PASE-838730 format. One record per residue (C-alpha): residue number from 1; residue in three letters; x, y negated, z. Coordinates in steps of 0.05 Angstrom, whole numbers, padded with zeros to 5 digits. Example, Ala and Ser with C-alpha at 12.3 -4.5 7.8 and 13.67 -1.06 7.14 Angstrom:
REM residues 2
+------+-------+--------+--------+--------+
| tinu | lumba |      x |      y |      z |
+------+-------+--------+--------+--------+
|    1 |   Ala |  00246 |  00090 |  00156 |
|    2 |   Ser |  00273 |  00021 |  00143 |
+------+-------+--------+--------+--------+
//
This chain:
REM residues 91
+------+-------+--------+--------+--------+
| tinu | lumba |      x |      y |      z |
+------+-------+--------+--------+--------+
|    1 |   Unk | -00043 | -00262 |  00232 |
|    2 |   Unk | -00113 | -00264 |  00245 |
|    3 |   Unk | -00149 | -00292 |  00312 |
|    4 |   Unk | -00194 | -00227 |  00316 |
|    5 |   Unk | -00176 | -00184 |  00380 |
|    6 |   Unk | -00170 | -00130 |  00331 |
|    7 |   Unk | -00108 | -00115 |  00299 |
|    8 |   Unk | -00111 | -00131 |  00213 |
|    9 |   Unk | -00077 | -00063 |  00181 |
|   10 |   Unk | -00073 | -00072 |  00109 |
|   11 |   Unk | -00054 | -00007 |  00072 |
|   12 |   Unk | -00040 |  00001 |  00003 |
|   13 |   Unk | -00075 |  00048 | -00041 |
|   14 |   Unk | -00064 |  00084 | -00099 |
|   15 |   Unk | -00081 |  00061 | -00180 |
|   16 |   Unk | -00144 |  00066 | -00196 |
|   17 |   Unk | -00155 |  00134 | -00230 |
|   18 |   Unk | -00204 |  00155 | -00285 |
|   19 |   Unk | -00270 |  00129 | -00265 |
|   20 |   Unk | -00246 |  00056 | -00240 |
|   21 |   Unk | -00229 |  00074 | -00160 |
|   22 |   Unk | -00178 |  00053 | -00114 |
|   23 |   Unk | -00167 |  00107 | -00071 |
|   24 |   Unk | -00119 |  00127 | -00010 |
|   25 |   Unk | -00149 |  00180 |  00043 |
|   26 |   Unk | -00201 |  00179 |  00093 |
|   27 |   Unk | -00140 |  00183 |  00160 |
|   28 |   Unk | -00109 |  00128 |  00144 |
|   29 |   Unk | -00163 |  00082 |  00157 |
|   30 |   Unk | -00197 |  00147 |  00212 |
|   31 |   Unk | -00134 |  00122 |  00245 |
|   32 |   Unk | -00132 |  00048 |  00253 |
|   33 |   Unk | -00202 |  00052 |  00266 |
|   34 |   Unk | -00184 |  00100 |  00330 |
|   35 |   Unk | -00132 |  00053 |  00347 |
|   36 |   Unk | -00194 |  00001 |  00365 |
|   37 |   Unk | -00152 | -00039 |  00295 |
|   38 |   Unk | -00186 | -00069 |  00225 |
|   39 |   Unk | -00175 | -00027 |  00173 |
|   40 |   Unk | -00165 | -00071 |  00102 |
|   41 |   Unk | -00149 | -00038 |  00040 |
|   42 |   Unk | -00087 | -00067 |  00002 |
|   43 |   Unk | -00093 | -00044 | -00089 |
|   44 |   Unk | -00048 | -00051 | -00128 |
|   45 |   Unk | -00028 | -00132 | -00141 |
|   46 |   Unk | -00002 | -00182 | -00162 |
|   47 |   Unk |  00072 | -00196 | -00127 |
|   48 |   Unk |  00055 | -00261 | -00121 |
|   49 |   Unk |  00002 | -00244 | -00079 |
|   50 |   Unk |  00033 | -00211 | -00017 |
|   51 |   Unk |  00056 | -00262 |  00021 |
|   52 |   Unk | -00016 | -00296 |  00023 |
|   53 |   Unk | -00041 | -00214 |  00043 |
|   54 |   Unk |  00009 | -00221 |  00091 |
|   55 |   Unk | -00019 | -00287 |  00134 |
|   56 |   Unk | -00070 | -00247 |  00144 |
|   57 |   Unk | -00054 | -00181 |  00164 |
|   58 |   Unk | -00019 | -00163 |  00233 |
|   59 |   Unk |  00021 | -00095 |  00205 |
|   60 |   Unk |  00015 | -00053 |  00134 |
|   61 |   Unk |  00004 |  00019 |  00116 |
|   62 |   Unk |  00059 |  00040 |  00062 |
|   63 |   Unk |  00008 |  00097 |  00052 |
|   64 |   Unk |  00062 |  00148 |  00005 |
|   65 |   Unk |  00071 |  00165 | -00063 |
|   66 |   Unk |  00113 |  00177 | -00128 |
|   67 |   Unk |  00184 |  00169 | -00127 |
|   68 |   Unk |  00217 |  00094 | -00109 |
|   69 |   Unk |  00246 |  00079 | -00191 |
|   70 |   Unk |  00334 |  00080 | -00191 |
|   71 |   Unk |  00341 |  00026 | -00220 |
|   72 |   Unk |  00319 |  00001 | -00157 |
|   73 |   Unk |  00373 |  00010 | -00123 |
|   74 |   Unk |  00435 |  00008 | -00178 |
|   75 |   Unk |  00418 |  00087 | -00194 |
|   76 |   Unk |  00398 |  00126 | -00247 |
|   77 |   Unk |  00348 |  00178 | -00266 |
|   78 |   Unk |  00342 |  00246 | -00244 |
|   79 |   Unk |  00308 |  00314 | -00258 |
|   80 |   Unk |  00284 |  00319 | -00205 |
|   81 |   Unk |  00240 |  00242 | -00183 |
|   82 |   Unk |  00169 |  00237 | -00206 |
|   83 |   Unk |  00124 |  00192 | -00184 |
|   84 |   Unk |  00153 |  00130 | -00194 |
|   85 |   Unk |  00108 |  00083 | -00200 |
|   86 |   Unk |  00121 |  00019 | -00215 |
|   87 |   Unk |  00060 | -00033 | -00218 |
|   88 |   Unk |  00065 | -00011 | -00142 |
|   89 |   Unk |  00115 | -00019 | -00129 |
|   90 |   Unk |  00133 | -00088 | -00142 |
|   91 |   Unk |  00064 | -00106 | -00098 |
+------+-------+--------+--------+--------+
//
């Protein structure tokens, strides 16, 4: 946890787009600021970074995205599953 009076809230971003930019909708950042929080964007990284991030944030927002890989919960793929991002999920 941080020592600030404002809660620090991490927001997951999507992987880099074609321009090399990480992105999320601004509504997440605005909502945290309206609640007097401090938003921090968290681009997908190495799973081992997760523990260090949890040391500095007071909360997390998982900003949405595609479906989870069914292999994660020992199920098989289905035609309705889309947008699986293994890097983002692993982080």
